[in-house]
N, C-alpha and C positions, 0 to 999 in steps of 0.2 A: 504492500500501500505504500509506503513512505518512497520507495522508489519509483512507482508511478508519479505521484505528486512531485517529485523532484524532475522527474522528466517533462510533465506537462505544466508546471508551474514553475519553472526554474528560479526566474530572478524572485517570485514572492517567497518560494520556500527557503532560498539563501537570507534573503530578509529576514523571515519569521526565526529560521533556526541556527542562523550563521553558518561558518565553514567548520566550526568546532564539533567534535562528536560528542560531547559531554551534553551540549543543549538538544541535540538530536537523541540522544540516550534517554536523558530525562523525559522529554515529549513521547519518546515509545512507551516509555514505561507508565506513563500517564493513560496515554491511550489505549495500553493494552488492559491495563486495569478496568476501564471502562467498556472495552468493546468485548470482552473475556466471555459473554455470553453467547455471542455468537458464533457460528462457524466460519472458519477461513474463507470458503467460497463465497459465502454472504458478503463479508467483509470487503473482498476482492470485488463483487460484484457492485457492491456501493460505491465504491472509490470509483469504478467505471461510469456509473450511472454521473456523479458529481461531476467528473471531467467531463463527460458529455453535455452536461445542462449547464454547467457555471464555468467564467472564465476565472474565478478566484479561488484560491486556496481555501478549502473548507476549514470551518472551526470543527472542534469535537462534538460541539452539540448537533452541528449540521451533519456530520459523520455518524452519528447516532439514530438521528432522524431516517438518513440514507438507509440505514443497515436494518431498521424495522420495517420501513416500506418495502425493500427487496425480499427481505426472510420471511414477508407477511404470507401464510400459507393462501392458498386459493380459497375463495367462499367467505373468507373473513370480512365481514362489511367495514367500511370505514368508520373512524368514532362517530361523526356525524349521522350517517345511516342507522349505526347499532343504537346510537340514542333516540332516534326517531321510531324504531321497532320497538325499545324497551318504553318508551312513554305509549305506544299505542296499542300494545297487546291487552287484552282485558283479563280479568279476575278470573280464576286464579293462576296467577303468573307459570306457577310451575308446571302445570298441565298443558300450555300451550307448546306450539310448534316453533322454535327458534332457528334462526340461520346459522348459529352458533352456539353453545352453552356460554362462551365467553359473555355475549350479549346480556343473557340472562343473570350470568354470575354480576356483572358489573353493575346491571339495574338494582338486583339483591342489594349489593353492598353500598350501594349509594342511597338506597331507600326507596322504595315506590312512593312512599308519602311525597318525599321532596320532589320526585320526577313529576308527578302529578300535579303538584302545586306551585312550586318554584318557577321563575320565570325564565325562559331559555337560557338568557346570559349569566345567571347564577349556575343552574342545572347542568348545562351543557359541559361547563369546563369540570366541575365535579365528577360528573359521569365521565368524561373523556382521560381523567387522571386515573381513575380506577380501572377502565377499560384498557388503557394503554399498559398497565401491570399485568392484566389477565393477556395480554397480546404479547408481552414479554415472557410470561412464562410459557405460552405455546411456542414462540420462536427457540426458547431454549429445549423444546421435547416434552413438555408436561401435556398430558392428555386430559382435558376437563370434560367433566359431566354434569348435567342438572339432576341432583337427586329429588325425587317426587317425596313429599312427606306423606307419613303413614296415613293410611285411610281412618276414617273414624269407624267403628263399628255399626251395621245395619240397623241393629236394635240396642238399648239398655243392656246393661250386663245383668242388672238387679231391678225388676219394677217396684215401681213406689208403693208404698203402703197405703191403704185409705186413710188413716190417721195423718200421714204425712201429707196427702194432697189436701185435707182438710185444712191442716196447720197452714201450709202455703197460701190458701185461700184465703183464710182470716189475715194473714199477713198484707196480701193485696189489698184487701176492705180497709185495713189500716191505712195504709198509704193513699187511698182516694178519698178519705174522709178529711 
């Protein structure tokens, strides 16, 4: 990656890192610590994408975003589309059909109430941050799934007694008086 950047951004590269190996070595250690979760082929593909798209030497932040973009599995929606899907699904959420489990999990963690009631300028950034964390986990190889909550029993385990029902009726009458 650094060799690609040196060849393509020659003057900018030497301006940023100088001719000394010490400066390049420190940069490589920092970048390696931040890009460690990505496969080498993803890092190289991201570097090539940046070279094709930009005439400027990338920052570490831009490189991280490019790695996320290049390493994103097919079928995973963009954060905005995932947010819209999470907001538009009806309840019970876990029983709905999702484009990807990460969309549901990010909505669950962000909070369904917040997604339904907060304005988009507040809800979308909060959702996107959580969604990106799930995307990073997917890129690193983790498999995600939507766990359905346990179903309630069809009938009550123990029927109420007549005495209990009469007591509940008395309590309701007191509330209405």
